[in-house]
C-alpha positions as CSV (number, residue, x, y, z in Angstrom):
1,M,-6.3,-14.5,9.8
2,N,-2.9,-15.3,11.3
3,R,-0.7,-15.4,8.3
4,L,2.3,-16.8,9.9
5,A,0.5,-19.2,12.6
6,K,2.2,-22.0,11.0
7,L,5.8,-21.0,12.2
8,P,7.5,-21.9,15.2
9,M,6.8,-19.9,18.7
10,A,9.3,-17.0,19.8
11,A,11.6,-17.8,22.4
12,A,13.0,-14.5,23.4
13,L,12.3,-11.3,24.7
14,A,14.1,-7.9,24.2
15,L,14.2,-4.2,25.3
16,A,15.6,-1.5,23.8
17,G,15.5,2.3,24.3
18,A,14.0,4.3,21.7
19,T,16.2,7.5,20.0
20,P,13.6,10.0,19.6
21,L,13.2,11.3,16.1
22,H,12.2,14.9,15.0
23,A,10.8,16.3,11.9
24,Q,8.4,19.2,10.9
25,S,5.2,18.8,8.5
26,G,5.0,22.1,6.2
27,G,3.1,23.4,2.9
28,S,0.0,25.3,2.1
29,A,-3.5,24.8,3.2
30,P,-4.5,21.2,3.0
31,P,-7.3,20.3,0.8
32,P,-10.5,18.7,2.5
33,Q,-9.4,15.4,3.3
34,Q,-6.1,16.1,4.9
35,T,-8.1,18.3,7.3
36,M,-7.9,15.8,10.1
37,Q,-4.5,15.0,9.3
38,S,-3.2,18.7,10.0
39,R,-4.4,18.5,13.5
40,W,-1.4,16.2,14.3
41,G,2.3,17.4,14.9
42,G,5.4,16.1,13.7
43,K,7.7,15.9,16.8
44,V,8.4,13.4,19.6
45,P,9.3,15.1,22.5
46,V,12.2,13.8,24.6
47,I,11.2,12.4,28.2
48,E,13.3,10.6,30.7
49,S,12.3,7.6,32.5
50,T,13.1,9.0,36.0
51,E,11.5,9.5,39.1
52,W,7.9,10.5,39.5
53,L,7.3,13.6,41.3
54,G,3.6,14.1,40.2
55,K,0.4,13.5,41.9
56,R,-0.3,9.9,43.2
57,L,-3.4,8.1,43.4
58,P,-4.2,6.6,47.3
59,D,-2.6,3.1,46.1
60,G,0.7,5.0,45.3
61,Q,0.5,4.9,41.3
62,P,1.3,7.7,39.5
63,D,-2.0,9.6,38.5
64,V,-2.1,9.4,34.8
65,E,-5.8,9.0,34.9
66,G,-7.6,11.1,31.7
67,N,-8.1,11.3,27.9
68,W,-4.9,10.8,25.8
69,S,-4.1,11.1,22.0
70,N,-1.4,10.2,19.7
71,T,0.0,13.3,18.5
72,I,2.3,12.0,15.2
73,A,-1.0,11.4,13.0
74,N,-3.3,8.6,12.4
75,H,-3.1,4.9,11.4
76,N,-3.0,5.0,7.7
77,N,0.7,4.1,7.6
78,F,3.2,3.1,10.5
79,T,6.6,4.3,9.2
80,D,5.1,7.1,7.5
81,P,2.5,8.5,9.4
82,Q,1.6,11.6,7.5
83,A,1.2,9.7,4.5
84,G,-1.9,8.8,3.1
85,A,-3.8,5.1,3.2
86,P,-2.2,3.1,0.5
87,G,-4.1,4.0,-3.2
88,E,-5.7,7.2,-1.9
89,P,-3.9,10.7,-3.0
90,S,-2.3,12.4,-0.2
91,R,-0.6,16.1,-0.2
92,Q,2.1,15.3,2.3
93,A,3.4,12.1,0.7
94,S,4.3,14.0,-2.7
95,G,6.6,16.3,-0.6
96,P,9.9,15.6,0.7
97,R,9.9,12.7,3.4
98,D,12.2,15.1,5.9
99,Q,9.0,17.4,5.9
100,R,6.6,14.6,7.4
101,A,6.6,13.5,10.8
102,P,9.3,10.8,11.7
103,S,8.4,6.9,11.4
104,R,7.0,5.5,14.7
105,V,9.9,2.9,14.3
106,S,12.6,4.6,16.0
107,D,14.7,1.6,16.1
108,P,16.5,0.7,13.6
109,A,17.8,4.2,12.6
110,D,16.4,3.8,9.1
111,G,12.4,3.9,10.7
112,Q,11.7,0.5,9.0
113,I,10.6,-3.0,10.3
114,P,13.1,-5.5,9.9
115,Y,11.1,-8.0,8.2
116,L,12.3,-11.6,6.8
117,P,11.6,-11.6,3.3
118,E,8.6,-13.9,3.5
119,A,7.3,-11.8,6.0
120,R,7.9,-8.5,4.0
121,A,6.2,-10.2,1.0
122,L,2.9,-10.7,3.1
123,Q,3.2,-6.9,4.3
124,Q,3.5,-5.6,0.5
125,E,0.9,-8.0,-0.7
126,F,-1.6,-6.5,1.8
127,E,-0.7,-3.1,1.0
128,R,-0.8,-3.5,-3.0
129,N,-4.5,-4.9,-2.3
130,F,-5.7,-2.3,0.4
131,A,-7.2,0.1,-2.2
132,D,-9.2,-2.2,-4.4
133,P,-9.6,-5.7,-2.2
134,T,-10.7,-8.9,-4.0
135,E,-10.4,-10.9,-1.0
136,Q,-11.6,-10.6,2.9
137,K,-7.7,-10.8,4.0
138,Y,-7.1,-7.8,2.5
139,I,-9.6,-5.9,4.6
140,E,-8.1,-4.2,7.4
141,P,-9.8,-5.9,10.5
142,L,-10.1,-2.3,12.5
143,A,-12.3,-1.4,9.7
144,R,-14.4,-4.0,10.3
145,C,-14.6,-3.1,14.3
146,A,-12.0,-5.7,15.3
147,P,-10.4,-4.5,18.3
148,G,-7.0,-2.5,17.2
149,G,-4.7,-4.2,18.9
150,V,-0.9,-3.7,19.9
151,P,0.3,-1.1,19.2
152,K,-2.1,0.3,16.9
153,S,-5.1,1.2,19.3
154,F,-2.6,4.2,20.2
155,I,-2.8,5.4,16.8
156,W,-6.3,5.2,16.5
157,H,-8.7,8.1,17.7
158,G,-8.2,9.0,21.6
159,Y,-8.5,6.7,24.5
160,E,-8.8,6.9,28.1
161,I,-6.6,5.6,30.8
162,R,-8.2,4.9,34.1
163,Q,-6.5,3.6,37.6
164,F,-7.6,1.2,40.3
165,P,-5.7,-1.2,43.1
166,G,-3.8,-3.3,41.0
167,Y,-4.6,-2.5,37.5
168,V,-4.6,-0.2,34.9
169,L,-7.6,0.3,32.5
170,L,-7.3,1.5,28.8
171,I,-10.6,2.4,27.3
172,F,-10.1,2.3,23.2
173,N,-12.2,3.6,20.8
174,S,-11.8,-0.2,19.7
175,G,-12.2,-2.0,22.9
176,T,-10.5,-2.1,26.4
177,R,-7.4,-3.6,27.7
178,I,-6.4,-4.4,31.2
179,I,-2.8,-3.9,32.2
180,Y,-2.4,-6.2,35.7
181,L,-0.1,-4.9,37.9
182,D,0.2,-7.6,40.5
183,D,2.3,-11.1,40.3
184,R,-0.2,-13.2,38.5
185,A,1.3,-15.5,35.7
186,H,0.4,-14.8,32.3
187,L,-2.2,-16.8,30.6
188,P,-1.6,-20.2,29.1
189,P,0.2,-20.1,25.7
190,G,-2.5,-21.5,24.0
191,I,-4.7,-18.7,25.0
192,K,-4.6,-15.8,22.5
193,L,-6.0,-12.2,22.3
194,W,-6.5,-9.0,20.1
195,N,-5.2,-6.7,22.5
196,G,-2.5,-9.6,24.4
197,D,-1.9,-10.4,27.9
198,S,-0.3,-7.5,29.6
199,R,1.7,-7.7,33.1
200,G,3.1,-4.6,34.3
201,H,4.8,-2.4,37.2
202,W,5.7,0.7,37.9
203,E,9.2,2.3,37.6
204,G,9.1,6.0,38.8
205,N,7.6,7.7,36.0
206,T,7.6,5.2,33.9
207,L,4.7,2.2,33.6
208,V,6.8,-0.7,32.3
209,V,4.4,-3.7,30.7
210,D,5.3,-7.3,29.5
211,V,2.9,-8.0,26.5
212,Q,2.4,-11.9,25.7
213,N,-0.5,-14.2,24.1
214,N,-1.2,-11.6,21.1
215,N,-3.4,-13.2,18.3
216,G,-1.3,-12.0,15.3
217,K,-4.6,-10.8,13.8
218,A,-4.7,-6.9,14.1
219,L,-2.5,-4.8,12.0
220,F,-0.5,-1.7,12.7
221,G,-1.8,0.2,10.2
222,R,-3.5,0.2,6.5
223,S,-0.1,-0.3,5.1
224,G,-0.4,-4.0,6.2
225,D,2.6,-3.9,9.2
226,Y,2.1,-6.7,11.5
227,M,3.3,-8.9,13.8
228,S,2.6,-12.9,14.2
229,E,0.8,-14.6,17.1
230,N,4.4,-15.6,18.3
231,A,5.4,-12.0,19.1
232,T,6.0,-10.4,22.5
233,V,6.2,-7.0,23.1
234,Q,8.0,-5.2,25.9
235,E,6.1,-1.5,27.0
236,R,7.3,1.5,28.7
237,F,4.7,4.3,29.0
238,I,7.1,7.2,30.1
239,F,5.3,10.2,31.5
240,D,6.7,13.7,32.2
241,N,6.1,15.0,35.6
242,D,3.1,17.7,35.0
243,G,1.0,14.9,33.4
244,S,0.3,16.6,30.2
245,R,2.5,14.3,27.8
246,Y,3.7,10.6,27.8
247,N,5.9,8.7,25.1
248,Y,4.9,5.2,24.3
249,V,8.2,3.2,23.4
250,A,7.3,-0.4,22.6
251,T,10.1,-3.1,21.6
252,V,8.7,-6.2,19.4
253,T,10.5,-9.5,19.1
254,D,8.9,-12.0,16.9
255,P,12.1,-14.2,15.1
256,T,9.5,-15.8,12.8
257,V,8.6,-12.0,11.4
258,Y,11.7,-9.9,12.0
259,S,15.3,-10.5,11.3
260,R,16.1,-8.4,14.8
261,P,13.9,-6.9,17.3
262,W,12.8,-3.4,16.9
263,T,11.2,-0.3,18.7
264,A,8.4,1.9,18.1
265,T,8.0,5.3,19.6
266,I,4.5,6.9,19.8
267,P,4.1,10.4,21.5
268,A,0.9,11.4,23.1
269,R,-0.5,14.4,24.9
270,R,-3.6,14.5,27.6
271,Y,-6.8,16.1,27.0
272,T,-8.8,18.0,29.4
273,E,-12.1,20.3,29.7
274,A,-9.7,23.0,28.7
275,D,-9.7,21.4,25.2
276,E,-12.5,21.5,22.6
277,T,-13.8,18.3,21.9
278,D,-13.2,17.2,18.3
279,G,-14.7,13.6,17.2
280,W,-11.3,12.2,16.9
281,H,-8.6,13.0,19.6
282,Y,-11.3,13.7,22.3
283,E,-14.4,12.1,21.8
284,A,-15.7,13.3,25.4
285,S,-19.3,14.4,25.7
286,P,-20.0,17.1,28.6
287,A,-21.8,15.2,31.4
288,N,-25.5,16.5,32.6
289,R,-24.3,18.4,35.5
290,P,-26.7,21.5,35.4
291,G,-24.7,24.2,37.6
292,Q,-21.9,22.1,38.2
293,P,-18.2,22.8,36.6
294,L,-17.6,21.4,33.1
295,L,-17.3,17.5,33.0
296,N,-16.6,15.8,29.6
297,E,-17.0,12.2,29.6
298,Y,-15.5,9.3,27.3
299,L,-18.5,7.7,25.8
300,E,-18.7,4.2,24.5
301,R,-18.5,4.4,20.5
302,V,-21.3,1.7,18.6
303,C,-19.1,-0.2,16.0
304,V,-20.8,-3.2,14.6
305,E,-18.7,-5.8,12.7
306,N,-19.0,-5.5,9.0
307,N,-20.4,-2.1,9.2
308,G,-20.1,-1.2,5.6
309,P,-19.9,-2.9,2.3
310,F,-16.8,-5.3,1.4
311,G,-14.3,-2.8,0.3
312,G,-15.0,0.6,-0.7
313,G,-16.3,2.8,2.1
314,A,-15.5,0.4,4.6
315,V,-11.6,1.1,3.9
316,G,-11.6,4.5,3.0
317,V,-11.5,4.3,-1.1
318,P,-14.3,5.7,-2.8
319,I,-17.7,3.9,-2.3
320,T,-19.2,2.3,-5.0
321,G,-22.4,0.9,-3.8
322,P,-24.8,1.2,-1.2
323,I,-23.7,1.2,2.5
324,I,-25.0,-1.3,4.6
325,S,-25.7,-0.1,8.2
326,R,-27.2,-2.2,11.0
């Protein structure tokens, strides 16, 4: 449900550079519920937009194909990545904020999304009701297998980048997204998509993408941060030249929700056959190739809409009734 669909369409685009932030998580060994979160680091590397010196594909694109994953925690909280989901205990969240990973919001400097008052109230309403939802609008869409959207898809499990002449394909755990590299126009304004409509081009080591036609239904995290269907997003995928890391830098403009454009920075690293598969960052499985070198393939994850009870296990809080499976 688009909470601000009644508001007028945004008329402006803005692009701002990200200021990398740095923090380090600490503490003693985590309890079981924190084991997965502890696999992430807490730093954003500095990667400058510059000339591409690495390998290229036959069509001239920088070769960045492979399996990738976010490196500063999961999707529970967009501005406090190592905090737990609302209403759930979190060892990291009980400690000093400067000992956790930085906010994904790199501009403004305070790490907070600059909501307008009415929009902030809607975000806080969702956050208050997340742990014990009494209405369907308090269920995070991704928990019911809807697409993750922009930018959440980059902080939910690992994903694969594939490249073809004229476009880049992103294969997420929650769906796929195509970034067209030609001069075709965006879709008509009335067509809205979970992952938006993307048009991009390469500038050296940086894939620059303009995203329009968002449907405003996806959330950024379980804390309820969001943009409306009026939002536009300017993305920069800044790859280092050894092909091991990149920073996703996205500036979101939506005058119906925010008081100013703001920028998110999400670091990612590449996974290869030298890494162990783990069911989260690197969900690939070995191909059946007897006698040949190991080849891990990213397999489609089966997810069925309404794949759990209303509330409870579907959103990560204790299950109070039987699980409904299909």
